[in-house]
N, C-alpha and C positions, 0 to 999 in steps of 0.2 A: 547660562539659561536662555533659552531659547525664546523668540518674540512669542511663538505658541505658548511656551510653559508660562511665560509672565503673563498672557493675557487671560491666562486660566486660572490666577491667582484670586483668591477671595479676600476680602477688605483685612480679616487677621492676620493671612500670609503676608501680604502684600505692607501692613503695619510694622510686621516682624522683621521683614526686608529692610523697610526704612531704618528701624532702629539699630539692625546691626548695622548699616551702611555708617549711621551718625557715630557709633561706639567705634568703630574702626577710622574714622576721621579723627575723633577725639583721640585717639590711642596714637595715630602717625603725628599729628600737632604735638604732643608731649613729648614723643620721641625727639622731634625735631628741634623742639626746647631744650630739651636734656643736650641733645648734641651742640648746640649753640651755646648752653652754659658750660659746656667743657671747655670749649674754645675760649670763651670769656675768661673762665677761671686760670686756665693755662697763661694767658696775656696778663691779667691780674697779678699771678703768684709770680711772675717774671720780675715785675716793677715793683711789688710790696715790700714793705721796711720787714726786715728777717725776725724783727721783734713780733711783729704781728703773727696769728695763727694762718696757717693756708686757707684759701678760699676753696669753697668746693663749688661744684656746678650747680646746687640747688641754690646756692646766694645769688645767682643770675638768672633764675627760674621766674615766671609770672607766678604771683600767688593768687590763689583763689578768693575770688572776692564774695563776701558774705552779700545775700541781697536785704536791703533794705525794707522796714517795714512802712508802712503809708505813714507812721506817725511820726518817726524819724525824716522822711523826705518832707514833711510838712513843716517840721521844725528849721532844716535847712533851708527852704523856700523863705520862711518866715524872716530868718536872720539874714538871709541876701535881700529879702525887700526892705527891712530896717535898714541895713549897711549902704544901700544904695538911694535911701531916701523914698521908699517907696510908703504908701498910705495902704492900712488894713482897712478894706470897704466891705468886709463880710458882716459887718453888723448892720450895714444899710443906714445907717445915719448921717452919710455924705450924700 
């Protein structure tokens, strides 16, 4: 795309261009992770106990993380606060 064509993009077209670039980057990362998984699985299979089932590249790929809702995040903060000896000052009694 030339600079002139780029300057003529409207917001909708520009947004579509950014989304396509983001998806391409995400796909390239997945491919790179899979290639690394192949290498890791190969090495692990060379040294594994033969009684075990063989490793697959997916065993070494990053897992998709689920997003926590705010209630779960609050529970984690409360647990850490209590474990580290903190006080809950939300009640305003202190």
